[in-house]
C-alpha positions as CSV (number, residue, x, y, z in Angstrom):
1,M,151.9,-51.6,150.6
2,S,154.3,-49.0,150.7
3,Q,157.3,-48.9,148.0
4,E,159.7,-49.1,150.7
5,G,157.7,-52.3,152.2
6,R,157.7,-54.5,148.9
7,P,159.5,-57.6,149.0
8,S,162.7,-57.6,147.1
9,D,161.7,-60.9,145.2
10,V,159.1,-59.0,142.9
11,P,160.6,-59.0,139.5
12,Q,162.5,-55.7,138.3
13,S,161.8,-56.4,134.3
14,P,160.6,-53.0,132.9
15,G,156.5,-54.6,132.8
16,G,157.2,-56.7,135.8
17,E,156.1,-54.3,138.5
18,D,153.3,-53.0,136.2
19,L,152.1,-56.4,135.6
20,R,152.3,-57.0,139.2
21,Q,150.5,-53.7,140.1
22,R,147.8,-54.7,137.9
23,I,147.1,-58.2,139.1
24,E,146.9,-56.4,142.5
25,L,144.3,-54.1,141.0
26,R,142.4,-56.8,139.8
27,I,142.5,-59.0,143.3
28,R,141.1,-55.9,145.0
29,R,138.2,-55.4,142.3
30,L,137.3,-59.5,142.5
31,E,137.1,-58.9,146.6
32,R,134.9,-55.6,146.0
33,A,132.8,-57.4,143.5
34,S,132.2,-60.4,145.9
35,G,130.7,-58.1,148.4
36,N,128.4,-56.5,146.2
37,G,125.9,-59.6,146.4
38,L,125.3,-59.0,149.9
39,W,124.2,-55.2,149.3
40,S,121.7,-56.7,147.2
41,M,120.7,-59.1,149.8
42,V,120.4,-56.2,152.4
43,L,118.3,-54.3,150.0
44,F,115.9,-57.3,149.6
45,L,115.9,-58.1,153.4
46,S,115.2,-53.7,153.9
47,V,112.0,-53.9,151.5
48,S,111.0,-57.2,153.0
49,F,111.1,-55.9,156.4
50,V,108.9,-52.6,155.3
51,A,106.5,-55.1,153.3
52,F,106.0,-57.5,156.4
53,D,104.9,-54.2,158.1
54,G,102.3,-53.8,155.1
55,F,104.3,-50.5,153.5
56,S,103.0,-48.3,156.6
57,I,105.9,-46.4,156.4
58,F,104.5,-44.9,153.2
59,P,101.2,-43.0,152.9
60,T,98.4,-44.9,151.6
61,L,97.3,-44.2,147.8
62,S,94.5,-41.9,147.4
63,D,91.1,-43.0,145.4
64,N,92.4,-40.9,142.7
65,V,95.9,-42.5,142.3
66,R,94.3,-45.9,142.7
67,K,91.8,-45.1,139.8
68,I,94.9,-43.9,137.5
69,L,96.7,-47.2,138.4
70,G,93.7,-49.2,137.4
71,P,92.8,-52.5,138.5
72,S,95.3,-54.4,140.5
73,P,96.1,-58.0,138.8
74,P,94.3,-60.9,140.6
75,A,96.6,-62.6,143.4
76,E,96.8,-65.9,141.3
77,M,98.2,-64.3,138.5
78,I,100.8,-62.5,140.5
79,S,101.6,-66.0,142.1
80,L,102.0,-67.6,138.8
81,A,104.4,-64.7,137.8
82,L,106.5,-65.3,141.0
83,V,106.7,-69.0,140.2
84,V,107.8,-68.5,136.8
85,Y,110.2,-65.7,137.7
86,A,111.6,-67.7,140.5
87,F,111.9,-71.0,138.7
88,S,113.5,-69.3,135.6
89,S,116.1,-67.4,137.9
90,I,117.4,-70.5,139.5
91,V,117.5,-72.2,136.4
92,R,119.3,-69.2,134.9
93,T,121.7,-69.3,137.8
94,L,122.2,-73.0,137.8
95,A,123.1,-73.0,134.2
96,R,125.7,-69.8,134.3
97,M,127.4,-72.1,137.4
98,S,127.6,-75.1,135.2
99,Q,129.0,-73.0,132.1
100,K,131.1,-70.9,134.5
101,I,129.9,-67.7,133.0
102,K,130.6,-64.4,134.9
103,P,127.9,-64.1,137.6
104,Y,125.2,-61.3,137.4
105,M,124.5,-59.0,140.1
106,G,121.5,-59.4,142.2
107,L,120.2,-55.9,142.7
108,M,117.7,-56.7,139.7
109,H,116.5,-59.7,141.7
110,A,116.1,-57.1,144.6
111,A,114.1,-54.8,142.3
112,F,111.8,-57.8,141.1
113,F,111.0,-58.9,144.3
114,A,110.1,-55.7,145.5
115,A,107.9,-55.3,142.6
116,F,106.3,-58.8,143.7
117,Y,105.6,-57.1,147.2
118,S,104.2,-54.3,145.7
119,F,101.8,-55.6,143.3
120,Y,100.6,-58.0,146.2
121,H,100.1,-55.1,148.3
122,L,98.2,-53.3,145.8
123,S,96.0,-56.3,145.4
124,G,95.2,-56.7,149.1
125,A,96.9,-59.9,149.3
126,L,100.1,-59.4,150.6
127,Q,99.4,-60.9,154.1
128,D,98.5,-64.2,152.7
129,N,101.5,-64.1,150.0
130,F,104.1,-62.2,152.0
131,W,106.0,-65.8,153.0
132,A,106.2,-67.1,149.4
133,V,108.0,-63.9,147.9
134,F,110.2,-63.9,150.9
135,F,111.2,-67.6,150.6
136,A,111.5,-67.1,146.7
137,G,113.7,-63.9,147.2
138,I,115.9,-65.8,149.5
139,S,116.3,-68.7,147.3
140,V,117.0,-67.2,144.1
141,M,119.4,-64.3,145.7
142,G,121.1,-66.9,148.2
143,L,121.9,-68.9,145.0
144,E,123.0,-65.8,143.0
145,N,125.1,-64.7,146.1
146,F,126.9,-68.0,146.5
147,Y,127.7,-68.2,142.9
148,L,129.0,-64.4,143.1
149,W,130.8,-65.5,146.1
150,S,132.7,-68.8,145.0
151,H,133.0,-67.1,141.3
152,G,135.1,-64.3,142.8
153,N,137.1,-66.5,145.3
154,E,138.1,-68.7,142.3
155,A,139.0,-65.8,140.3
156,V,141.1,-64.4,143.0
157,R,143.0,-67.7,144.0
158,K,143.9,-67.6,140.0
159,E,145.3,-64.1,140.3
160,R,147.1,-64.8,143.7
161,A,148.8,-67.8,141.8
162,L,149.9,-65.9,139.0
163,L,150.9,-63.1,141.3
164,D,153.0,-65.9,143.3
165,S,154.5,-67.2,140.1
166,L,155.4,-63.6,139.0
167,R,157.5,-63.3,142.5
168,G,158.9,-66.8,141.8
169,A,160.2,-65.9,138.4
170,G,161.7,-63.0,140.0
171,E,163.8,-65.0,142.5
172,G,164.8,-67.1,139.5
173,E,166.4,-64.3,137.7
174,E,168.5,-62.8,140.6
175,K,170.0,-66.4,141.2
């Protein structure tokens, strides 16, 4: 909003304009943060799309590289790690929700699920386990993004209420 377009009911006290600007800046920051969860979901879905096709856009690993990496873990161990990770991530997110702790960004989850796709691919079991990773990722990241969105909306609502109370106080001073 330009200087000329500002309402006359904004408090004109020395710190009032500065406080109003800081609140508006926090609102914009919170609105941007709410959208960050979508980027992590886009990243996860992009990796899932590439994994669904068996990572065919990447060159196959040479025998020397596979030898350096060593034997891949058994698919059962990867599945166990996937279940433990998904379950603990959901419990952790639910605990943060119940305690109203600031949400965690989902890029870390996208990286972990990309790693699960990679491990299954290297073990030769990606075709059999793709949907397990996909639905675990959708579950964890969906819950995380829901909490990020609801936490952000609640914080924006509080900031707007504070902004409205400042405007109301400005009107009271002029009368």
